[in-house]
C-alpha positions as YAML, in Angstrom:
chain: A
units: angstrom
residues:
- id: 1
  name: UNK
  ca: [1.20, 10.67, 5.02]
- id: 2
  name: UNK
  ca: [2.53, 7.31, 3.88]
- id: 3
  name: UNK
  ca: [-0.88, 5.66, 4.35]
- id: 4
  name: UNK
  ca: [-2.48, 8.40, 2.25]
- id: 5
  name: UNK
  ca: [0.14, 7.96, -0.45]
- id: 6
  name: UNK
  ca: [-0.36, 4.19, -0.39]
- id: 7
  name: UNK
  ca: [-4.06, 4.70, -1.12]
- id: 8
  name: UNK
  ca: [-3.21, 7.16, -3.89]
- id: 9
  name: UNK
  ca: [-0.85, 4.62, -5.45]
- id: 10
  name: UNK
  ca: [-3.45, 1.84, -5.54]
- id: 11
  name: UNK
  ca: [-5.76, 0.91, -8.41]
- id: 12
  name: UNK
  ca: [-8.33, 3.70, -9.06]
- id: 13
  name: UNK
  ca: [-10.83, 1.19, -10.46]
- id: 14
  name: UNK
  ca: [-10.68, -0.75, -7.19]
- id: 15
  name: UNK
  ca: [-11.42, 2.46, -5.28]
- id: 16
  name: UNK
  ca: [-14.26, 3.26, -7.65]
- id: 17
  name: UNK
  ca: [-15.82, -0.08, -6.74]
- id: 18
  name: UNK
  ca: [-15.30, 0.57, -3.03]
- id: 19
  name: UNK
  ca: [-16.83, 4.04, -3.28]
- id: 20
  name: UNK
  ca: [-19.78, 2.82, -5.37]
- id: 21
  name: UNK
  ca: [-20.48, 0.07, -2.86]
- id: 22
  name: UNK
  ca: [-20.13, 2.32, 0.19]
- id: 23
  name: UNK
  ca: [-21.11, 5.73, -1.14]
- id: 24
  name: UNK
  ca: [-23.67, 6.57, 1.54]
- id: 25
  name: UNK
  ca: [-21.36, 5.58, 4.39]
- id: 26
  name: UNK
  ca: [-18.44, 7.44, 2.84]
- id: 27
  name: UNK
  ca: [-20.55, 10.56, 2.23]
- id: 28
  name: UNK
  ca: [-21.81, 10.45, 5.83]
- id: 29
  name: UNK
  ca: [-18.27, 10.04, 7.16]
- id: 30
  name: UNK
  ca: [-17.09, 13.00, 5.06]
- id: 31
  name: UNK
  ca: [-19.95, 15.11, 6.38]
- id: 32
  name: UNK
  ca: [-19.01, 14.21, 9.96]
- id: 33
  name: UNK
  ca: [-15.34, 14.94, 9.25]
- id: 34
  name: UNK
  ca: [-16.25, 18.31, 7.75]
- id: 35
  name: UNK
  ca: [-18.13, 19.13, 10.97]
- id: 36
  name: UNK
  ca: [-15.11, 18.22, 13.09]
- id: 37
  name: UNK
  ca: [-12.90, 20.40, 10.89]
- id: 38
  name: UNK
  ca: [-15.33, 23.31, 11.30]
- id: 39
  name: UNK
  ca: [-15.16, 22.98, 15.09]
- id: 40
  name: UNK
  ca: [-11.37, 22.81, 15.01]
- id: 41
  name: UNK
  ca: [-11.19, 25.84, 12.72]
- id: 42
  name: UNK
  ca: [-13.41, 27.82, 15.09]
- id: 43
  name: UNK
  ca: [-11.29, 26.82, 18.10]
- id: 44
  name: UNK
  ca: [-8.16, 27.98, 16.28]
- id: 45
  name: UNK
  ca: [-9.72, 31.27, 15.20]
- id: 46
  name: UNK
  ca: [-11.09, 31.95, 18.69]
- id: 47
  name: UNK
  ca: [-7.95, 30.88, 20.53]
- id: 48
  name: UNK
  ca: [-9.50, 27.93, 22.39]
- id: 49
  name: UNK
  ca: [-6.13, 26.28, 22.95]
- id: 50
  name: UNK
  ca: [-7.17, 24.13, 25.92]
- id: 51
  name: UNK
  ca: [-9.80, 22.42, 23.77]
- id: 52
  name: UNK
  ca: [-7.24, 21.84, 21.02]
- id: 53
  name: UNK
  ca: [-4.74, 20.34, 23.47]
- id: 54
  name: UNK
  ca: [-7.44, 18.06, 24.89]
- id: 55
  name: UNK
  ca: [-8.39, 16.94, 21.39]
- id: 56
  name: UNK
  ca: [-4.75, 16.24, 20.50]
- id: 57
  name: UNK
  ca: [-4.29, 14.20, 23.68]
- id: 58
  name: UNK
  ca: [-7.43, 12.19, 22.93]
- id: 59
  name: UNK
  ca: [-6.22, 11.56, 19.38]
- id: 60
  name: UNK
  ca: [-2.83, 10.43, 20.69]
- id: 61
  name: UNK
  ca: [-4.46, 8.07, 23.19]
- id: 62
  name: UNK
  ca: [-6.68, 6.65, 20.46]
- id: 63
  name: UNK
  ca: [-3.68, 6.04, 18.19]
- id: 64
  name: UNK
  ca: [-1.75, 4.33, 20.98]
- id: 65
  name: UNK
  ca: [-4.71, 1.98, 21.46]
- id: 66
  name: UNK
  ca: [-4.59, 0.77, 17.86]
...
């Protein structure tokens, strides 16, 4: 949350430049993210808890590696 708020507190004109320069990559990343959210939503709706736990473990491992 703090990282998100830090971005929100930064200069909007700077972010406009970043988005203009990287718009295709950002749009592609958002599309990918939307797909991941759709999968997660379906797992939640269908009660696929083992998949969710596996995903959370993988995310935790990834964060620890940073």
